[in-house]
C-alpha positions in Angstrom: -166.7 1.3 67.7 -167.7 -1.2 65.4 -169.6 -4.8 66.6 -170.4 -8.0 65.6 -173.7 -7.7 66.2 -174.5 -11.6 66.1 -171.5 -11.3 68.5 -173.4 -9.4 71.0 -176.5 -10.9 70.5 -175.0 -14.3 71.2 -173.3 -13.2 74.4 -176.5 -11.6 75.2 -178.9 -14.7 75.3 -176.2 -16.9 76.9 -175.1 -14.2 79.8 -179.2 -13.4 80.7 -179.5 -17.5 80.6 -177.0 -17.6 82.9 -178.8 -15.3 85.3 -182.2 -17.3 85.1 -179.6 -20.7 85.9 -178.2 -19.4 89.0 -181.8 -17.9 90.0 -183.5 -20.6 90.3 -184.6 -21.2 93.7 -187.1 -23.5 95.7 -187.3 -27.2 96.1 -188.7 -28.0 92.1 -186.9 -26.8 89.1 -186.8 -27.9 85.0 -184.5 -30.7 84.8 -183.0 -29.0 81.5 -182.2 -25.8 84.0 -180.5 -28.4 86.3 -176.4 -28.8 85.6 -175.8 -32.9 85.5 -174.8 -34.5 89.4 -171.1 -35.9 86.9 -171.1 -37.5 83.8 -173.8 -36.7 81.2 -174.5 -32.8 79.6 -177.2 -30.8 80.5 -178.7 -27.5 78.7 -177.4 -26.0 81.8 -173.9 -27.6 81.0 -173.2 -25.5 77.7 -174.2 -22.4 78.4 -170.4 -21.3 80.3 -168.6 -23.0 77.8 -170.8 -21.1 75.5 -169.6 -17.9 77.4 -166.1 -18.5 76.7 -166.3 -19.7 73.4 -167.7 -16.2 72.6 -164.5 -14.4 74.7 -162.4 -16.5 72.4 -164.3 -15.3 69.4 -164.2 -11.6 70.8 -160.3 -11.9 71.1 -160.0 -12.0 67.8 -161.5 -9.4 66.9 -160.0 -7.1 69.2 -156.1 -7.8 68.5 -156.9 -7.8 64.1 -159.3 -5.3 63.5 -158.2 -2.1 63.3 -161.9 -0.7 64.0 -161.4 -2.5 67.0 -159.9 -2.3 71.1 -155.8 -3.3 71.0 -154.7 -2.7 67.1 -152.1 -5.5 66.4 -149.7 -2.1 66.1 -149.7 -1.6 69.7 -146.3 -3.5 70.9 -146.9 -7.2 73.0 -145.6 -4.9 76.4 -148.4 -2.6 75.9 -150.7 -5.8 74.8 -149.4 -8.1 78.3 -150.3 -4.8 80.5 -153.7 -4.5 78.9 -154.1 -8.8 79.4 -152.4 -8.6 82.9 -155.4 -5.8 83.8 -157.8 -7.1 82.6 -157.5 -10.4 84.8 -156.8 -9.1 87.7 -159.8 -7.1 87.4 -162.1 -9.5 86.1 -160.5 -12.5 89.3 -160.2 -9.9 92.1 -164.2 -8.6 90.9 -164.8 -12.7 91.6 -163.4 -13.0 94.8 -165.7 -9.9 95.6 -169.0 -11.2 94.7 -168.1 -14.6 96.6 -167.3 -12.5 99.7 -170.4 -10.5 99.9 -172.0 -10.0 101.6 -169.6 -9.4 103.8 -169.9 -11.1 107.0 -167.2 -13.6 107.0 -163.1 -13.9 107.1 -161.5 -13.2 104.0 -159.6 -16.3 105.0 -163.3 -18.7 104.8 -163.9 -17.2 101.3 -164.2 -19.0 97.6 -161.5 -18.5 95.4 -162.3 -20.2 93.0 -165.9 -19.7 90.7 -166.9 -18.2 87.6 -165.2 -15.2 86.7 -162.7 -16.4 88.7 -162.4 -18.4 86.0 -162.9 -16.4 82.7 -159.9 -14.7 84.1 -157.9 -17.6 84.4 -159.2 -18.9 80.9 -157.9 -15.6 79.4 -154.9 -14.6 80.9 -153.4 -17.9 79.4 -155.6 -18.0 75.9 -154.0 -14.6 75.8 -150.6 -15.2 76.0 -150.6 -17.7 73.7 -152.7 -15.9 70.4 -150.0 -13.1 72.0 -146.6 -14.7 71.1 -147.9 -17.8 69.1 -150.8 -15.8 66.7 -150.5 -18.4 63.9 -153.3 -21.3 63.4 -151.3 -23.8 63.2 -149.7 -23.3 66.8 -153.5 -22.2 68.6 -155.0 -25.9 67.2 -151.4 -27.3 68.8 -152.4 -25.2 71.4 -155.3 -27.2 71.5 -154.2 -30.4 71.2 -151.7 -30.3 73.7 -154.6 -29.1 76.4 -156.8 -31.3 75.9 -154.3 -34.3 75.5 -152.3 -33.5 78.2 -154.7 -32.4 81.0 -156.6 -36.4 79.3 -153.1 -37.7 80.4 -153.1 -36.5 83.8 -156.5 -37.7 84.9 -156.2 -41.2 83.1 -152.5 -41.7 85.8 -153.8 -40.0 88.5 -157.3 -40.4 88.9 -160.0 -37.8 88.9 -159.3 -36.9 92.4 -156.4 -35.0 91.2 -158.4 -32.3 91.0 -160.0 -31.9 94.3 -156.7 -32.5 95.4 -154.7 -29.7 93.7 -157.1 -27.3 94.7 -157.0 -28.6 98.4 -153.2 -28.3 98.7 -153.0 -25.2 96.8 -156.0 -23.0 98.2 -156.7 -24.4 100.9 -160.0 -27.0 101.7 -162.2 -23.6 103.0 -161.2 -21.9 100.4 -163.2 -24.5 97.8 -167.6 -24.6 97.9 -166.7 -27.9 99.1 -163.5 -29.2 101.4 -162.4 -31.9 98.6 -164.0 -30.5 95.5 -165.1 -27.2 93.7 -166.5 -27.3 89.9 -164.4 -24.0 88.9 -160.9 -25.0 90.5 -157.7 -24.8 89.0 -156.7 -27.9 86.8 -159.9 -27.9 85.6 -159.2 -24.4 84.2 -156.2 -26.0 81.6 -159.0 -27.2 78.8 -161.1 -23.8 79.8 -158.4 -22.5 78.0 -159.1 -24.6 74.8 -162.4 -23.8 75.4 -161.4 -20.3 74.6 -159.1 -20.9 71.8 -161.3 -22.9 69.9 -163.4 -19.5 69.7 -160.8 -17.3 69.5 -160.2 -20.1 66.0 -163.8 -18.9 64.8 -163.5 -15.8 64.9 -160.3 -15.5 62.7 -162.6 -18.0 60.4 -165.8 -15.5 60.7 -163.4 -12.4 59.7 -163.6 -12.4 56.3 -164.8 -9.3 55.3 -164.5 -9.1 51.2 -166.8 -12.1 51.1 -170.7 -10.8 51.6 -171.5 -14.3 53.9 -168.0 -14.0 55.5 -167.0 -17.6 57.0 -171.0 -19.0 57.8 -170.5 -21.5 55.8 -167.5 -23.5 57.3 -167.8 -22.0 60.6 -171.1 -24.8 60.4 -169.1 -27.8 59.1 -166.7 -27.5 61.8 -168.9 -26.8 64.3 -170.5 -30.5 63.1 -167.5 -31.6 63.4 -166.8 -30.7 66.4 -169.8 -31.9 68.1 -170.0 -35.1 66.5 -166.5 -35.5 67.8 -167.0 -34.5 71.0 -169.3 -37.1 70.9 -167.3 -39.9 69.5 -164.8 -39.2 72.4 -167.5 -39.2 74.8 -167.7 -42.5 74.1 -164.7 -43.4 75.9 -164.2 -40.2 78.0 -167.7 -39.1 79.3 -168.6 -36.0 78.9 -168.7 -33.8 82.1 -169.2 -30.4 83.4 -167.2 -30.6 86.9 -164.4 -31.7 85.5 -164.4 -30.2 82.0 -163.3 -32.6 80.1 -162.3 -32.7 77.0 -165.4 -34.3 74.9 -166.9 -31.6 76.9 -165.3 -29.0 75.2 -165.2 -30.4 71.6 -168.7 -30.9 72.2 -169.6 -27.2 73.9 -167.4 -25.6 71.6 -169.0 -27.3 68.5 -172.9 -26.8 69.6 -171.8 -22.8 70.2 -170.4 -22.8 66.3 -173.5 -24.1 64.8 -175.4 -22.0 67.5 -173.5 -18.3 66.2 -173.2 -19.6 62.5 -177.0 -19.6 62.7 -177.3 -16.2 64.3 -174.8 -15.2 61.7 -176.7 -15.8 58.8 -180.0 -14.3 59.9 -178.1 -11.3 61.6 -174.8 -10.6 59.3 -176.3 -11.9 56.0 -180.0 -11.5 55.5 -179.6 -8.6 58.1 -183.1 -9.7 59.7 -181.9 -7.3 63.2 -184.8 -6.0 64.0 -185.3 -8.6 67.3 -181.7 -8.2 68.1 -181.7 -5.5 70.4 -183.0 -6.9 73.6 -179.8 -9.3 73.4 -177.7 -7.3 72.5 -178.5 -4.5 75.5 -176.9 -7.9 78.0 -174.4 -9.0 75.5 -172.6 -5.1 75.1 -172.4 -4.8 79.0 -172.4 -8.4 80.0 -169.8 -8.1 82.8 -171.8 -5.0 84.3 -175.5 -7.0 83.7 -173.5 -10.4 85.6 -172.5 -9.1 88.5 -175.4 -6.6 88.9 -177.3 -9.9 88.9 -175.0 -11.9 91.5 -175.4 -8.8 94.1 -179.0 -8.6 93.3 -179.7 -12.1 94.6 -177.6 -11.6 97.3 -178.9 -8.5 98.4 -182.5 -10.0 97.7 -182.1 -13.4 99.6 -180.6 -11.5 103.3 -183.8 -8.9 102.8 -186.1 -11.6 102.0 -187.0 -10.3 99.3 -186.9 -13.7 97.2 -188.5 -15.9 99.3 -191.7 -13.3 99.2 -192.0 -13.5 95.7 -191.1 -16.4 95.4 -194.1 -17.4 97.8 -196.1 -14.9 95.7 -195.8 -17.0 92.7 -196.8 -20.0 94.5 -200.0 -18.0 94.9 -200.9 -18.9 92.7 -201.3 -22.2 92.5 -198.9 -23.2 89.7 -195.5 -25.8 90.5 -192.7 -25.0 92.6 -190.7 -25.5 89.0 -192.5 -23.2 87.2 -192.6 -20.7 90.7 -188.8 -20.7 89.7 -188.6 -19.9 86.8 -191.1 -17.5 87.2 -188.9 -15.6 90.0 -185.0 -16.3 87.8 -186.7 -14.4 85.0 -187.9 -11.4 87.4 -184.3 -11.4 88.0 -184.1 -11.1 84.5 -186.5 -8.3 83.5 -184.9 -6.6 86.3 -181.1 -6.5 85.8 -182.3 -5.7 82.0 -184.1 -2.7 82.7 -181.6 -1.3 84.5 -178.6 -1.8 82.0 -181.3 -0.4 79.3 -180.0 3.1 79.6 -176.5 2.1 79.6 -176.7 1.1 76.1 -178.9 4.3 75.0 -176.2 6.1 76.6 -173.7 4.3 74.6 -172.0 3.3 77.8 -170.1 -0.1 77.8 -168.6 -1.4 80.9 -165.4 -3.4 80.1 -162.5 -4.7 82.2 
């Protein structure tokens, strides 16, 4: 199956960075690797929305290219069945990862999570693009989602996000009793992140052009980034609330990065360095789940503090020891995933 290599490389970069962020340990961490406490955007805050953007771009190719997964010639009912199946698998995997190591009753397991938000954002974005595929309809959907979410929080306050989760999911199913950063209401603008990625995929899908849509993608990305910065003046960028300014800024940045990668990989054909990232990018679901399972098992078995302490014994700063441990996890997960890539085994939902 033909793949857009620059998208696989981009996805690999993002998923390996997610593993680095999720495996920081100890009392000191480099500032860019820490999520902002509330308003503001750090490097760490850019990663998750970039993954949703990439997922949206991949959706375009999977539904509009005959050499990709779901052919547009298939009936809507079959495509709808695929959407439901993929959503349920992703959501169930997220719940299982939250439940591990299964030492508590499910009644107290956190329901929201990264995979759960990915599942819900994918589901609604896929439904919207299935029944309203025209560009104008998708753009209009993005505007409605962002503006509608803005009016909701403006009318009832940012506390509405936590109140909705507490009412529908109950406090004992949330990260904290009053708020969850991957909660239900914050998924509304996350859908817009996926849809913007979908539009970017359409922009790049120009098989009869030598450079594809690299130029328009870069220009659009810069415009969206600027729009995010400007709108952030009156609606601050906030990852935990997933504000509209945050969506515009992170989506624009992701567009710019993808355009650069596409220029280097697709246009200039400089591909010798790509395999390391493509290995993770083509099996992103597997390597992410693997990293979570290993992290929980290593913490339970005492491996994490032991290796972290070993790195500290070389008298490096705590932040460096933490980074060394997270990079150790990246290398370990990559080495386990590498044979799958060699055997052309790609595990997807």
